[in-house]
All heavy atoms as a GROMACS GRO file, in nm:
protein
  577
    1MET      N    1  -2.382  -2.483   1.768
    1MET     CA    2  -2.469  -2.391   1.686
    1MET      C    3  -2.524  -2.475   1.566
    1MET      O    4  -2.642  -2.514   1.571
    1MET     CB    5  -2.386  -2.270   1.636
    1MET     CG    6  -2.467  -2.169   1.577
    1MET     SD    7  -2.374  -2.013   1.577
    1MET     CE    8  -2.396  -1.954   1.416
    2PHE      N    9  -2.457  -2.488   1.461
    2PHE     CA   10  -2.491  -2.576   1.353
    2PHE      C   11  -2.415  -2.703   1.348
    2PHE      O   12  -2.298  -2.705   1.330
    2PHE     CB   13  -2.468  -2.503   1.216
    2PHE     CG   14  -2.545  -2.380   1.198
    2PHE    CD1   15  -2.489  -2.256   1.204
    2PHE    CD2   16  -2.683  -2.384   1.172
    2PHE    CE1   17  -2.564  -2.138   1.181
    2PHE    CE2   18  -2.761  -2.274   1.155
    2PHE     CZ   19  -2.693  -2.151   1.162
    3GLY      N   20  -2.483  -2.809   1.387
    3GLY     CA   21  -2.416  -2.946   1.397
    3GLY      C   22  -2.423  -3.014   1.254
    3GLY      O   23  -2.525  -3.080   1.230
    4LEU      N   24  -2.328  -2.986   1.170
    4LEU     CA   25  -2.330  -3.049   1.040
    4LEU      C   26  -2.250  -3.174   1.047
    4LEU      O   27  -2.119  -3.172   1.083
    4LEU     CB   28  -2.268  -2.955   0.936
    4LEU     CG   29  -2.350  -2.827   0.902
    4LEU    CD1   30  -2.278  -2.743   0.795
    4LEU    CD2   31  -2.487  -2.876   0.846
    5SER      N   32  -2.304  -3.284   1.005
    5SER     CA   33  -2.220  -3.410   0.992
    5SER      C   34  -2.138  -3.398   0.868
    5SER      O   35  -2.164  -3.327   0.780
    5SER     CB   36  -2.318  -3.527   0.993
    5SER     OG   37  -2.391  -3.535   0.874
    6PRO      N   38  -2.045  -3.492   0.854
    6PRO     CA   39  -1.956  -3.492   0.738
    6PRO      C   40  -2.041  -3.525   0.612
    6PRO      O   41  -2.014  -3.466   0.508
    6PRO     CB   42  -1.858  -3.602   0.764
    6PRO     CG   43  -1.847  -3.612   0.914
    6PRO     CD   44  -1.982  -3.576   0.963
    7ALA      N   45  -2.147  -3.603   0.622
    7ALA     CA   46  -2.228  -3.634   0.508
    7ALA      C   47  -2.304  -3.510   0.466
    7ALA      O   48  -2.318  -3.484   0.343
    7ALA     CB   49  -2.321  -3.744   0.545
    8GLN      N   50  -2.350  -3.431   0.555
    8GLN     CA   51  -2.419  -3.314   0.523
    8GLN      C   52  -2.338  -3.209   0.457
    8GLN      O   53  -2.370  -3.135   0.365
    8GLN     CB   54  -2.493  -3.253   0.647
    8GLN     CG   55  -2.605  -3.334   0.698
    8GLN     CD   56  -2.659  -3.279   0.833
    8GLN    OE1   57  -2.576  -3.222   0.913
    8GLN    NE2   58  -2.784  -3.299   0.861
    9MET      N   59  -2.211  -3.200   0.509
    9MET     CA   60  -2.110  -3.108   0.446
    9MET      C   61  -2.072  -3.146   0.308
    9MET      O   62  -2.068  -3.059   0.219
    9MET     CB   63  -1.977  -3.102   0.538
    9MET     CG   64  -2.005  -3.047   0.670
    9MET     SD   65  -1.860  -3.058   0.776
    9MET     CE   66  -1.747  -2.945   0.694
   10ILE      N   67  -2.063  -3.272   0.271
   10ILE     CA   68  -2.034  -3.321   0.139
   10ILE      C   69  -2.157  -3.292   0.046
   10ILE      O   70  -2.133  -3.241  -0.067
   10ILE     CB   71  -2.002  -3.475   0.133
   10ILE    CG1   72  -1.873  -3.497   0.210
   10ILE    CG2   73  -2.009  -3.525  -0.011
   10ILE    CD1   74  -1.840  -3.653   0.230
   11ILE      N   75  -2.277  -3.306   0.090
   11ILE     CA   76  -2.393  -3.277   0.006
   11ILE      C   77  -2.398  -3.127  -0.016
   11ILE      O   78  -2.423  -3.079  -0.122
   11ILE     CB   79  -2.534  -3.324   0.087
   11ILE    CG1   80  -2.530  -3.470   0.079
   11ILE    CG2   81  -2.646  -3.266   0.023
   11ILE    CD1   82  -2.642  -3.530   0.175
   12LEU      N   83  -2.366  -3.041   0.089
   12LEU     CA   84  -2.363  -2.898   0.070
   12LEU      C   85  -2.259  -2.853  -0.032
   12LEU      O   86  -2.280  -2.776  -0.111
   12LEU     CB   87  -2.338  -2.832   0.212
   12LEU     CG   88  -2.339  -2.683   0.213
   12LEU    CD1   89  -2.478  -2.628   0.175
   12LEU    CD2   90  -2.296  -2.631   0.355
   13LEU      N   91  -2.144  -2.917  -0.023
   13LEU     CA   92  -2.033  -2.889  -0.120
   13LEU      C   93  -2.073  -2.933  -0.258
   13LEU      O   94  -2.049  -2.847  -0.357
   13LEU     CB   95  -1.912  -2.965  -0.084
   13LEU     CG   96  -1.784  -2.949  -0.171
   13LEU    CD1   97  -1.738  -2.802  -0.168
   13LEU    CD2   98  -1.676  -3.045  -0.126
   14VAL      N   99  -2.136  -3.033  -0.284
   14VAL     CA  100  -2.191  -3.079  -0.409
   14VAL      C  101  -2.283  -2.979  -0.467
   14VAL      O  102  -2.287  -2.939  -0.586
   14VAL     CB  103  -2.246  -3.223  -0.407
   14VAL    CG1  104  -2.321  -3.255  -0.536
   14VAL    CG2  105  -2.139  -3.325  -0.379
   15VAL      N  106  -2.378  -2.925  -0.383
   15VAL     CA  107  -2.472  -2.834  -0.426
   15VAL      C  108  -2.416  -2.705  -0.466
   15VAL      O  109  -2.451  -2.644  -0.565
   15VAL     CB  110  -2.589  -2.814  -0.316
   15VAL    CG1  111  -2.677  -2.691  -0.346
   15VAL    CG2  112  -2.673  -2.937  -0.296
   16ILE      N  113  -2.323  -2.659  -0.383
   16ILE     CA  114  -2.243  -2.534  -0.412
   16ILE      C  115  -2.173  -2.547  -0.546
   16ILE      O  116  -2.174  -2.457  -0.637
   16ILE     CB  117  -2.154  -2.496  -0.302
   16ILE    CG1  118  -2.224  -2.454  -0.182
   16ILE    CG2  119  -2.052  -2.389  -0.341
   16ILE    CD1  120  -2.148  -2.433  -0.059
   17LEU      N  121  -2.109  -2.662  -0.573
   17LEU     CA  122  -2.039  -2.689  -0.700
   17LEU      C  123  -2.138  -2.681  -0.817
   17LEU      O  124  -2.102  -2.630  -0.925
   17LEU     CB  125  -1.963  -2.822  -0.696
   17LEU     CG  126  -1.835  -2.825  -0.612
   17LEU    CD1  127  -1.781  -2.962  -0.603
   17LEU    CD2  128  -1.728  -2.736  -0.673
   18LEU      N  129  -2.254  -2.739  -0.793
   18LEU     CA  130  -2.352  -2.750  -0.914
   18LEU      C  131  -2.412  -2.604  -0.938
   18LEU      O  132  -2.431  -2.574  -1.052
   18LEU     CB  133  -2.466  -2.835  -0.880
   18LEU     CG  134  -2.436  -2.990  -0.868
   18LEU    CD1  135  -2.561  -3.067  -0.819
   18LEU    CD2  136  -2.400  -3.031  -1.010
   19VAL      N  137  -2.422  -2.526  -0.833
   19VAL     CA  138  -2.483  -2.396  -0.855
   19VAL      C  139  -2.373  -2.298  -0.913
   19VAL      O  140  -2.409  -2.224  -1.008
   19VAL     CB  141  -2.534  -2.330  -0.720
   19VAL    CG1  142  -2.570  -2.189  -0.730
   19VAL    CG2  143  -2.651  -2.417  -0.665
   20PHE      N  144  -2.257  -2.292  -0.857
   20PHE     CA  145  -2.156  -2.199  -0.908
   20PHE      C  146  -2.064  -2.253  -1.009
   20PHE      O  147  -2.009  -2.177  -1.094
   20PHE     CB  148  -2.071  -2.147  -0.790
   20PHE     CG  149  -2.156  -2.066  -0.686
   20PHE    CD1  150  -2.189  -2.115  -0.564
   20PHE    CD2  151  -2.201  -1.932  -0.725
   20PHE    CE1  152  -2.258  -2.038  -0.472
   20PHE    CE2  153  -2.269  -1.863  -0.640
   20PHE     CZ  154  -2.297  -1.914  -0.512
   21GLY      N  155  -2.034  -2.380  -1.006
   21GLY     CA  156  -1.938  -2.433  -1.109
   21GLY      C  157  -1.798  -2.423  -1.054
   21GLY      O  158  -1.770  -2.331  -0.971
   22THR      N  159  -1.717  -2.512  -1.101
   22THR     CA  160  -1.581  -2.517  -1.044
   22THR      C  161  -1.498  -2.395  -1.092
   22THR      O  162  -1.414  -2.354  -1.029
   22THR     CB  163  -1.514  -2.646  -1.088
   22THR    OG1  164  -1.519  -2.661  -1.234
   22THR    CG2  165  -1.580  -2.768  -1.035
   23LYS      N  166  -1.532  -2.350  -1.213
   23LYS     CA  167  -1.448  -2.236  -1.269
   23LYS      C  168  -1.471  -2.109  -1.182
   23LYS      O  169  -1.374  -2.045  -1.149
   23LYS     CB  170  -1.473  -2.205  -1.415
   23LYS     CG  171  -1.396  -2.109  -1.485
   23LYS     CD  172  -1.418  -2.096  -1.633
   23LYS     CE  173  -1.314  -2.002  -1.693
   23LYS     NZ  174  -1.340  -1.997  -1.839
   24LYS      N  175  -1.595  -2.089  -1.157
   24LYS     CA  176  -1.622  -1.967  -1.077
   24LYS      C  177  -1.566  -1.977  -0.935
   24LYS      O  178  -1.519  -1.879  -0.889
   24LYS     CB  179  -1.777  -1.939  -1.063
   24LYS     CG  180  -1.831  -1.879  -1.194
   24LYS     CD  181  -1.986  -1.850  -1.169
   24LYS     CE  182  -2.045  -1.796  -1.300
   24LYS     NZ  183  -2.182  -1.761  -1.285
   25LEU      N  184  -1.578  -2.095  -0.877
   25LEU     CA  185  -1.521  -2.115  -0.741
   25LEU      C  186  -1.369  -2.097  -0.744
   25LEU      O  187  -1.310  -2.054  -0.648
   25LEU     CB  188  -1.563  -2.250  -0.680
   25LEU     CG  189  -1.715  -2.263  -0.649
   25LEU    CD1  190  -1.738  -2.403  -0.607
   25LEU    CD2  191  -1.749  -2.164  -0.538
   26ARG      N  192  -1.302  -2.159  -0.844
   26ARG     CA  193  -1.169  -2.153  -0.857
   26ARG      C  194  -1.121  -1.996  -0.874
   26ARG      O  195  -1.025  -1.959  -0.810
   26ARG     CB  196  -1.110  -2.228  -0.985
   26ARG     CG  197  -0.962  -2.228  -0.988
   26ARG     CD  198  -0.909  -2.321  -1.105
   26ARG     NE  199  -0.986  -2.446  -1.122
   26ARG     CZ  200  -1.051  -2.474  -1.236
   26ARG    NH1  201  -1.050  -2.391  -1.349
   26ARG    NH2  202  -1.114  -2.592  -1.247
   27ASN      N  203  -1.192  -1.929  -0.954
   27ASN     CA  204  -1.158  -1.788  -0.972
   27ASN      C  205  -1.180  -1.708  -0.843
   27ASN      O  206  -1.101  -1.616  -0.813
   27ASN     CB  207  -1.241  -1.721  -1.084
   27ASN     CG  208  -1.204  -1.770  -1.215
   27ASN    OD1  209  -1.091  -1.821  -1.235
   27ASN    ND2  210  -1.293  -1.759  -1.313
   28ALA      N  211  -1.288  -1.738  -0.775
   28ALA     CA  212  -1.318  -1.671  -0.644
   28ALA      C  213  -1.202  -1.701  -0.548
   28ALA      O  214  -1.162  -1.609  -0.468
   28ALA     CB  215  -1.451  -1.712  -0.591
   29GLY      N  216  -1.168  -1.828  -0.538
   29GLY     CA  217  -1.056  -1.860  -0.452
   29GLY      C  218  -0.922  -1.787  -0.488
   29GLY      O  219  -0.851  -1.747  -0.397
   30SER      N  220  -0.888  -1.781  -0.614
   30SER     CA  221  -0.773  -1.709  -0.656
   30SER      C  222  -0.781  -1.559  -0.616
   30SER      O  223  -0.679  -1.497  -0.576
   30SER     CB  224  -0.752  -1.728  -0.810
   30SER     OG  225  -0.730  -1.862  -0.850
   31ASP      N  226  -0.893  -1.500  -0.640
   31ASP     CA  227  -0.908  -1.360  -0.610
   31ASP      C  228  -0.897  -1.338  -0.456
   31ASP      O  229  -0.828  -1.239  -0.417
   31ASP     CB  230  -1.043  -1.308  -0.659
   31ASP     CG  231  -1.057  -1.300  -0.803
   31ASP    OD1  232  -0.956  -1.310  -0.876
   31ASP    OD2  233  -1.177  -1.295  -0.857
   32LEU      N  234  -0.950  -1.423  -0.386
   32LEU     CA  235  -0.941  -1.412  -0.236
   32LEU      C  236  -0.801  -1.434  -0.191
   32LEU      O  237  -0.749  -1.358  -0.102
   32LEU     CB  238  -1.032  -1.515  -0.164
   32LEU     CG  239  -1.032  -1.515  -0.017
   32LEU    CD1  240  -1.086  -1.386   0.034
   32LEU    CD2  241  -1.123  -1.622   0.035
   33GLY      N  242  -0.732  -1.530  -0.249
   33GLY     CA  243  -0.587  -1.549  -0.214
   33GLY      C  244  -0.496  -1.430  -0.250
   33GLY      O  245  -0.411  -1.388  -0.172
   34ALA      N  246  -0.524  -1.371  -0.362
   34ALA     CA  247  -0.443  -1.251  -0.409
   34ALA      C  248  -0.473  -1.130  -0.313
   34ALA      O  249  -0.383  -1.058  -0.277
   34ALA     CB  250  -0.484  -1.219  -0.555
   35ALA      N  251  -0.602  -1.127  -0.276
   35ALA     CA  252  -0.639  -1.015  -0.189
   35ALA      C  253  -0.570  -1.025  -0.050
   35ALA      O  254  -0.519  -0.926   0.015
   35ALA     CB  255  -0.782  -1.004  -0.162
   36VAL      N  256  -0.558  -1.150   0.001
   36VAL     CA  257  -0.500  -1.174   0.134
   36VAL      C  258  -0.350  -1.155   0.118
   36VAL      O  259  -0.286  -1.090   0.206
   36VAL     CB  260  -0.527  -1.329   0.184
   36VAL    CG1  261  -0.437  -1.360   0.292
   36VAL    CG2  262  -0.669  -1.344   0.217
   37LYS      N  263  -0.288  -1.196   0.007
   37LYS     CA  264  -0.143  -1.168  -0.013
   37LYS      C  265  -0.111  -1.018  -0.023
   37LYS      O  266  -0.019  -0.970   0.036
   37LYS     CB  267  -0.087  -1.245  -0.144
   37LYS     CG  268  -0.069  -1.385  -0.118
   37LYS     CD  269  -0.023  -1.446  -0.255
   37LYS     CE  270  -0.010  -1.601  -0.249
   37LYS     NZ  271   0.026  -1.653  -0.375
   38GLY      N  272  -0.203  -0.953  -0.088
   38GLY     CA  273  -0.181  -0.802  -0.093
   38GLY      C  274  -0.193  -0.740   0.031
   38GLY      O  275  -0.114  -0.638   0.066
   39PHE      N  276  -0.287  -0.779   0.111
   39PHE     CA  277  -0.309  -0.722   0.242
   39PHE      C  278  -0.192  -0.746   0.334
   39PHE      O  279  -0.136  -0.652   0.406
   39PHE     CB  280  -0.433  -0.778   0.304
   39PHE     CG  281  -0.462  -0.732   0.449
   39PHE    CD1  282  -0.511  -0.603   0.464
   39PHE    CD2  283  -0.437  -0.804   0.556
   39PHE    CE1  284  -0.530  -0.555   0.595
   39PHE    CE2  285  -0.461  -0.761   0.680
   39PHE     CZ  286  -0.509  -0.639   0.707
   40LYS      N  287  -0.136  -0.871   0.324
   40LYS     CA  288  -0.020  -0.900   0.416
   40LYS      C  289   0.095  -0.827   0.370
   40LYS      O  290   0.175  -0.775   0.453
   40LYS     CB  291   0.016  -1.054   0.407
   40LYS     CG  292  -0.080  -1.139   0.479
   40LYS     CD  293  -0.042  -1.297   0.467
   40LYS     CE  294  -0.131  -1.381   0.544
   40LYS     NZ  295  -0.092  -1.523   0.528
   41LYS      N  296   0.127  -0.810   0.239
   41LYS     CA  297   0.236  -0.728   0.190
   41LYS      C  298   0.228  -0.587   0.227
   41LYS      O  299   0.326  -0.518   0.274
   41LYS     CB  300   0.239  -0.745   0.030
   41LYS     CG  301   0.357  -0.671  -0.021
   41LYS     CD  302   0.374  -0.696  -0.172
   41LYS     CE  303   0.499  -0.638  -0.225
   41LYS     NZ  304   0.484  -0.515  -0.285
   42ALA      N  305   0.104  -0.533   0.222
   42ALA     CA  306   0.083  -0.389   0.266
   42ALA      C  307   0.110  -0.371   0.406
   42ALA      O  308   0.166  -0.275   0.453
   42ALA     CB  309  -0.063  -0.352   0.228
   43MET      N  310   0.073  -0.468   0.488
   43MET     CA  311   0.096  -0.465   0.635
   43MET      C  312   0.254  -0.469   0.664
   43MET      O  313   0.296  -0.397   0.750
   43MET     CB  314   0.032  -0.574   0.714
   43MET     CG  315  -0.123  -0.567   0.713
   43MET     SD  316  -0.183  -0.415   0.802
   43MET     CE  317  -0.135  -0.438   0.962
   44GLN      N  318   0.319  -0.552   0.592
   44GLN     CA  319   0.464  -0.568   0.613
   44GLN      C  320   0.538  -0.438   0.566
   44GLN      O  321   0.635  -0.391   0.623
   44GLN     CB  322   0.528  -0.683   0.533
   44GLN     CG  323   0.485  -0.817   0.605
   44GLN     CD  324   0.527  -0.941   0.529
   44GLN    OE1  325   0.574  -0.927   0.419
   44GLN    NE2  326   0.498  -1.059   0.581
   45ASP      N  327   0.496  -0.389   0.450
   45ASP     CA  328   0.554  -0.264   0.404
   45ASP      C  329   0.524  -0.149   0.482
   45ASP      O  330   0.607  -0.050   0.498
   45ASP     CB  331   0.501  -0.236   0.258
   45ASP     CG  332   0.550  -0.331   0.160
   45ASP    OD1  333   0.647  -0.411   0.188
   45ASP    OD2  334   0.491  -0.334   0.042
   46ASP      N  335   0.416  -0.147   0.550
   46ASP     CA  336   0.373  -0.024   0.635
   46ASP      C  337   0.452  -0.027   0.764
   46ASP      O  338   0.481   0.079   0.822
   46ASP     CB  339   0.222  -0.030   0.668
   46ASP     CG  340   0.176   0.096   0.719
   46ASP    OD1  341   0.226   0.203   0.682
   46ASP    OD2  342   0.076   0.091   0.808
   47GLU      N  343   0.481  -0.131   0.824
   47GLU     CA  344   0.545  -0.142   0.952
   47GLU      C  345   0.678  -0.071   0.957
   47GLU      O  346   0.704   0.007   1.039
   47GLU     CB  347   0.562  -0.291   1.006
   47GLU     CG  348   0.433  -0.341   1.083
   47GLU     CD  349   0.461  -0.470   1.140
   47GLU    OE1  350   0.572  -0.511   1.166
   47GLU    OE2  351   0.357  -0.540   1.154
   48PRO      N  352   0.779  -0.113   0.872
   48PRO     CA  353   0.899  -0.041   0.884
   48PRO      C  354   0.900   0.106   0.860
   48PRO      O  355   0.964   0.183   0.924
   48PRO     CB  356   0.981  -0.111   0.770
   48PRO     CG  357   0.918  -0.246   0.744
   48PRO     CD  358   0.772  -0.220   0.780
   49LYS      N  359   0.810   0.156   0.771
   49LYS     CA  360   0.800   0.289   0.746
   49LYS      C  361   0.750   0.362   0.879
   49LYS      O  362   0.806   0.467   0.919
   49LYS     CB  363   0.698   0.322   0.640
   49LYS     CG  364   0.745   0.290   0.500
   49LYS     CD  365   0.638   0.319   0.398
   49LYS     CE  366   0.680   0.260   0.265
   49LYS     NZ  367   0.579   0.276   0.166
   50ASN      N  368   0.657   0.306   0.955
   50ASN     CA  369   0.617   0.368   1.076
   50ASN      C  370   0.725   0.370   1.178
   50ASN      O  371   0.744   0.460   1.254
   50ASN     CB  372   0.490   0.296   1.129
   50ASN     CG  373   0.371   0.322   1.048
   50ASN    OD1  374   0.355   0.419   0.977
   50ASN    ND2  375   0.271   0.233   1.063
   51LYS      N  376   0.796   0.259   1.182
   51LYS     CA  377   0.907   0.258   1.281
   51LYS      C  378   1.013   0.358   1.249
   51LYS      O  379   1.062   0.423   1.342
   51LYS     CB  380   0.965   0.114   1.295
   51LYS     CG  381   0.869   0.016   1.368
   51LYS     CD  382   0.934  -0.124   1.371
   51LYS     CE  383   0.837  -0.220   1.433
   51LYS     NZ  384   0.891  -0.349   1.440
   52ASP      N  385   1.047   0.370   1.121
   52ASP     CA  386   1.155   0.465   1.081
   52ASP      C  387   1.109   0.606   1.115
   52ASP      O  388   1.177   0.690   1.164
   52ASP     CB  389   1.179   0.455   0.927
   52ASP     CG  390   1.262   0.327   0.897
   52ASP    OD1  391   1.317   0.266   1.000
   52ASP    OD2  392   1.262   0.290   0.789
   53ALA      N  393   0.986   0.633   1.086
   53ALA     CA  394   0.925   0.765   1.107
   53ALA      C  395   0.923   0.790   1.264
   53ALA      O  396   0.963   0.911   1.298
   53ALA     CB  397   0.786   0.785   1.055
   54GLU      N  398   0.893   0.695   1.344
   54GLU     CA  399   0.899   0.715   1.489
   54GLU      C  400   1.030   0.743   1.533
   54GLU      O  401   1.050   0.831   1.615
   54GLU     CB  402   0.840   0.585   1.549
   54GLU     CG  403   0.830   0.598   1.706
   54GLU     CD  404   0.770   0.468   1.762
   54GLU    OE1  405   0.704   0.398   1.686
   54GLU    OE2  406   0.807   0.445   1.883
   55PHE      N  407   1.131   0.670   1.486
   55PHE     CA  408   1.277   0.692   1.533
   55PHE      C  409   1.318   0.828   1.484
   55PHE      O  410   1.391   0.898   1.561
   55PHE     CB  411   1.367   0.584   1.478
   55PHE     CG  412   1.344   0.448   1.550
   55PHE    CD1  413   1.329   0.332   1.479
   55PHE    CD2  414   1.340   0.441   1.684
   55PHE    CE1  415   1.304   0.214   1.534
   55PHE    CE2  416   1.323   0.322   1.752
   55PHE     CZ  417   1.303   0.209   1.676
   56LYS      N  418   1.288   0.873   1.368
   56LYS     CA  419   1.332   1.002   1.324
   56LYS      C  420   1.265   1.110   1.400
   56LYS      O  421   1.325   1.209   1.446
   56LYS     CB  422   1.289   1.021   1.177
   56LYS     CG  423   1.372   0.943   1.074
   56LYS     CD  424   1.325   0.963   0.937
   56LYS     CE  425   1.410   0.873   0.838
   56LYS     NZ  426   1.369   0.883   0.704
   57SER      N  427   1.140   1.088   1.443
   57SER     CA  428   1.074   1.182   1.531
   57SER      C  429   1.137   1.192   1.665
   57SER      O  430   1.160   1.307   1.716
   57SER     CB  431   0.932   1.147   1.545
   57SER     OG  432   0.864   1.226   1.637
   58ILE      N  433   1.183   1.082   1.720
   58ILE     CA  434   1.249   1.083   1.844
   58ILE      C  435   1.382   1.151   1.831
   58ILE      O  436   1.423   1.228   1.917
   58ILE     CB  437   1.262   0.937   1.888
   58ILE    CG1  438   1.131   0.877   1.940
   58ILE    CG2  439   1.361   0.927   2.018
   58ILE    CD1  440   1.135   0.735   1.966
   59ASP      N  441   1.456   1.121   1.725
   59ASP     CA  442   1.591   1.183   1.697
   59ASP      C  443   1.572   1.336   1.688
   59ASP      O  444   1.646   1.419   1.735
   59ASP     CB  445   1.653   1.128   1.577
   59ASP     CG  446   1.708   0.982   1.600
   59ASP    OD1  447   1.710   0.939   1.714
   59ASP    OD2  448   1.732   0.919   1.504
   60ASN      N  449   1.467   1.381   1.607
   60ASN     CA  450   1.443   1.529   1.595
   60ASN      C  451   1.409   1.592   1.728
   60ASN      O  452   1.455   1.702   1.757
   60ASN     CB  453   1.334   1.543   1.492
   60ASN     CG  454   1.384   1.516   1.356
   60ASN    OD1  455   1.494   1.502   1.321
   60ASN    ND2  456   1.282   1.488   1.264
   61ASN      N  457   1.327   1.521   1.806
   61ASN     CA  458   1.293   1.586   1.938
   61ASN      C  459   1.415   1.587   2.034
   61ASN      O  460   1.425   1.684   2.102
   61ASN     CB  461   1.180   1.494   2.010
   61ASN     CG  462   1.046   1.513   1.935
   61ASN    OD1  463   1.030   1.608   1.855
   61ASN    ND2  464   0.959   1.417   1.953
   62THR      N  465   1.495   1.494   2.022
   62THR     CA  466   1.625   1.494   2.114
   62THR      C  467   1.714   1.593   2.068
   62THR      O  468   1.771   1.668   2.149
   62THR     CB  469   1.683   1.347   2.099
   62THR    OG1  470   1.594   1.248   2.139
   62THR    CG2  471   1.815   1.345   2.195
   63ALA      N  472   1.724   1.615   1.938
   63ALA     CA  473   1.815   1.716   1.880
   63ALA      C  474   1.759   1.861   1.927
   63ALA      O  475   1.836   1.941   1.960
   63ALA     CB  476   1.828   1.707   1.733
   64ALA      N  477   1.629   1.875   1.918
   64ALA     CA  478   1.574   2.001   1.957
   64ALA      C  479   1.589   2.030   2.101
   64ALA      O  480   1.618   2.139   2.141
   64ALA     CB  481   1.423   2.012   1.915
   65ALA      N  482   1.576   1.937   2.188
   65ALA     CA  483   1.596   1.942   2.320
   65ALA      C  484   1.742   1.983   2.354
   65ALA      O  485   1.769   2.068   2.440
   65ALA     CB  486   1.556   1.823   2.399
   66LYS      N  487   1.840   1.919   2.288
   66LYS     CA  488   1.975   1.952   2.313
   66LYS      C  489   2.007   2.095   2.264
   66LYS      O  490   2.082   2.169   2.327
   66LYS     CB  491   2.065   1.852   2.229
   66LYS     CG  492   2.069   1.716   2.296
   66LYS     CD  493   2.158   1.625   2.212
   66LYS     CE  494   2.159   1.487   2.268
   66LYS     NZ  495   2.243   1.393   2.199
   67THR      N  496   1.952   2.136   2.155
   67THR     CA  497   1.969   2.278   2.105
   67THR      C  498   1.920   2.375   2.208
   67THR      O  499   1.984   2.479   2.232
   67THR     CB  500   1.898   2.292   1.964
   67THR    OG1  501   1.946   2.196   1.881
   67THR    CG2  502   1.924   2.427   1.911
   68GLU      N  503   1.801   2.350   2.260
   68GLU     CA  504   1.741   2.434   2.368
   68GLU      C  505   1.831   2.447   2.484
   68GLU      O  506   1.852   2.554   2.540
   68GLU     CB  507   1.605   2.397   2.406
   68GLU     CG  508   1.501   2.421   2.292
   68GLU     CD  509   1.365   2.359   2.327
   68GLU    OE1  510   1.340   2.329   2.451
   68GLU    OE2  511   1.281   2.364   2.236
   69THR      N  512   1.883   2.331   2.530
   69THR     CA  513   1.980   2.331   2.640
   69THR      C  514   2.096   2.404   2.618
   69THR      O  515   2.144   2.483   2.703
   69THR     CB  516   2.007   2.181   2.688
   69THR    OG1  517   1.892   2.109   2.702
   69THR    CG2  518   2.093   2.176   2.811
   70VAL      N  519   2.158   2.400   2.498
   70VAL     CA  520   2.283   2.474   2.473
   70VAL      C  521   2.248   2.622   2.468
   70VAL      O  522   2.317   2.702   2.519
   70VAL     CB  523   2.330   2.431   2.333
   70VAL    CG1  524   2.446   2.521   2.283
   70VAL    CG2  525   2.386   2.284   2.343
   71LYS      N  526   2.132   2.658   2.409
   71LYS     CA  527   2.092   2.800   2.406
   71LYS      C  528   2.081   2.859   2.554
   71LYS      O  529   2.121   2.968   2.575
   71LYS     CB  530   1.966   2.820   2.318
   71LYS     CG  531   1.991   2.801   2.173
   71LYS     CD  532   1.864   2.825   2.096
   71LYS     CE  533   1.882   2.809   1.943
   71LYS     NZ  534   1.757   2.825   1.873
   72GLU      N  535   2.013   2.781   2.637
   72GLU     CA  536   1.999   2.820   2.771
   72GLU      C  537   2.126   2.839   2.847
   72GLU      O  538   2.142   2.936   2.925
   72GLU     CB  539   1.906   2.716   2.854
   72GLU     CG  540   1.759   2.712   2.807
   72GLU     CD  541   1.695   2.606   2.868
   72GLU    OE1  542   1.743   2.531   2.942
   72GLU    OE2  543   1.569   2.599   2.839
   73LYS      N  544   2.224   2.756   2.822
   73LYS     CA  545   2.359   2.763   2.885
   73LYS      C  546   2.432   2.888   2.829
   73LYS      O  547   2.504   2.954   2.910
   73LYS     CB  548   2.439   2.636   2.857
   73LYS     CG  549   2.388   2.517   2.933
   73LYS     CD  550   2.483   2.398   2.917
   73LYS     CE  551   2.441   2.273   2.989
   73LYS     NZ  552   2.515   2.161   2.966
   74GLU      N  553   2.409   2.912   2.699
   74GLU     CA  554   2.477   3.037   2.639
   74GLU      C  555   2.415   3.164   2.704
   74GLU      O  556   2.496   3.258   2.718
   74GLU     CB  557   2.455   3.037   2.490
   74GLU     CG  558   2.542   2.930   2.425
   74GLU     CD  559   2.514   2.923   2.274
   74GLU    OE1  560   2.429   2.998   2.222
   74GLU    OE2  561   2.581   2.842   2.210
   75GLN      N  562   2.290   3.164   2.736
   75GLN     CA  563   2.226   3.288   2.795
   75GLN      C  564   2.269   3.314   2.934
   75GLN      O  565   2.272   3.419   2.982
   75GLN     CB  566   2.068   3.264   2.783
   75GLN     CG  567   2.021   3.266   2.642
   75GLN     CD  568   1.872   3.252   2.646
   75GLN    OE1  569   1.810   3.222   2.747
   75GLN    NE2  570   1.815   3.271   2.521
   76VAL      N  571   2.309   3.204   3.006
   76VAL     CA  572   2.350   3.223   3.147
   76VAL      C  573   2.491   3.286   3.157
   76VAL      O  574   2.557   3.337   3.116
   76VAL     CB  575   2.355   3.089   3.220
   76VAL    CG1  576   2.406   3.100   3.365
   76VAL    CG2  577   2.211   3.032   3.220
   0.00000   0.00000   0.00000
């Protein structure tokens, strides 16, 4: 697609540094890193909650089925 040689990449990097400056690029990198860390943490925090809720749902359904079976046996 875009065949950039290493020399062209260096020139592009220098131009970007001149336009934005190192401080803005450093801040943008820090913000991006913090956003990625926050996203990963949210994904890790969300997984166990979903699994716990799923297991509780299964336990509740199993308990309800057992209760219905016991009621049916009592009616007979």
